[in-house]
C-alpha positions in Angstrom: 0.1 177.5 -61.7 -2.3 178.0 -64.5 -1.0 177.9 -68.1 -0.6 181.3 -69.9 -3.5 180.4 -72.3 -6.8 179.1 -71.0 -8.1 177.5 -74.2 -9.2 174.0 -73.5 -12.6 174.5 -71.9 -11.3 175.9 -68.6 -13.8 178.8 -69.0 -17.2 178.5 -70.6 -20.0 180.9 -71.3 -23.7 180.5 -70.5 -24.2 178.3 -73.6 -21.5 176.0 -72.4 -19.1 177.2 -75.2 -15.4 177.7 -74.5 -14.2 181.2 -73.9 -10.4 181.6 -74.5 -8.2 183.8 -72.3 -4.5 184.7 -72.4 -2.4 185.9 -69.5 -1.8 189.7 -69.5 0.1 190.1 -66.3 1.4 188.2 -63.3 2.6 189.6 -59.9 3.6 187.9 -56.7 0.0 187.1 -55.6 -2.2 188.0 -58.5 -2.6 187.5 -62.3 -4.9 188.9 -65.0 -6.1 187.1 -68.1 -7.7 188.9 -71.2 -10.2 187.2 -73.5 -8.5 186.3 -76.8 -9.8 188.5 -79.7 -11.6 190.9 -77.4 -12.3 194.4 -78.7 -10.1 197.0 -77.0 -13.3 199.1 -76.3 -14.9 196.2 -74.4 -12.3 194.4 -72.3 -13.2 191.0 -70.9 -10.9 190.0 -67.9 -10.4 187.1 -65.6 -8.4 188.0 -62.5 -7.1 185.9 -59.6 -5.6 187.3 -56.4 -4.6 186.2 -52.9 -3.9 188.2 -49.8 -2.7 186.8 -46.4 -3.1 188.4 -43.1 -2.4 187.5 -39.4 0.0 185.0 -38.0 0.0 181.6 -36.3 -3.5 180.2 -35.7 -5.0 183.5 -36.7 -3.4 183.5 -40.2 -6.0 183.8 -43.0 -5.9 183.8 -46.8 -8.4 185.8 -48.9 -8.5 184.5 -52.4 -10.6 186.0 -55.2 -11.5 184.8 -58.7 -13.2 187.5 -60.7 -14.6 188.0 -64.1 -15.2 191.5 -65.5 -16.8 192.1 -68.9 -17.4 195.4 -70.5 -20.4 195.6 -72.8 -22.3 198.3 -74.5 -25.5 199.4 -72.7 -28.6 197.9 -74.2 -30.5 201.0 -73.1 -28.6 203.7 -75.1 -26.3 201.6 -77.3 -23.4 204.0 -76.6 -22.4 203.8 -73.0 -20.0 201.0 -71.9 -20.9 199.3 -68.7 -19.1 196.6 -66.7 -20.7 193.4 -65.4 -18.7 191.6 -62.7 -18.9 188.3 -60.9 -16.5 187.0 -58.3 -16.0 184.3 -55.7 -14.1 185.0 -52.5 -12.7 182.2 -50.3 -11.7 183.4 -46.9 -9.7 180.5 -45.3 -8.2 180.3 -41.8 -5.0 178.7 -43.2 -3.2 179.0 -39.8 -5.8 176.8 -38.1 -6.2 174.1 -40.8 -3.8 171.4 -41.9 -5.9 170.2 -44.9 -8.2 171.8 -47.4 -11.2 169.6 -46.6 -13.5 172.2 -45.2 -12.7 175.0 -47.7 -13.3 172.4 -50.5 -16.7 171.6 -49.0 -17.8 175.2 -48.9 -16.6 175.8 -52.5 -18.6 172.7 -53.6 -21.7 173.8 -51.7 -21.5 177.3 -53.3 -20.9 175.9 -56.8 -23.7 173.4 -56.5 -26.1 176.1 -55.3 -25.3 178.4 -58.1 -25.1 175.9 -60.9 -27.7 173.2 -60.2 -31.3 172.8 -59.3 -30.7 170.6 -56.3 -31.7 167.0 -57.1 -29.6 167.1 -60.3 -25.9 166.6 -60.7 -25.8 168.4 -64.0 -23.9 171.7 -64.1 -26.0 174.5 -65.5 -24.1 177.2 -67.2 -27.2 179.0 -68.5 -28.1 180.9 -65.2 -31.0 178.6 -64.3 -29.4 177.2 -61.2 -31.1 178.1 -57.9 -28.3 180.3 -56.7 -27.8 181.9 -60.2 -31.5 182.8 -60.3 -31.4 184.7 -56.9 -28.3 186.5 -58.2 -29.9 187.4 -61.5 -33.3 188.4 -60.1 -32.4 189.9 -56.7 -34.5 187.2 -55.1 -34.2 185.6 -51.7 
């Protein structure tokens, strides 16, 4: 279980600077964190949730890690808008005994989004190959 305060570089922004969060709520299969010192008019949330379905070999778990950030529109400087990013891991937990393959697909996704391929450096600034296609709508 995560600590109630994420304040030791668990979350970083595009400049690689720490963003601190504190837990707002926790339920049976979900939790929500709020950015420490956020403005009430522009909430910044990190949410984690899990849902299981099926039984036996067909049992699956859908896990989501999501960040939602409310900002003021740069077009009219009045309208609040929400920017969201999330990762979904859909795992056939009923048919797996170890997390090897789910670990591989997470690593592949993370490396595609946060690197340029030949590098092992993690890029937080949105310049990774996968980040660029997300930001520009490219293929």
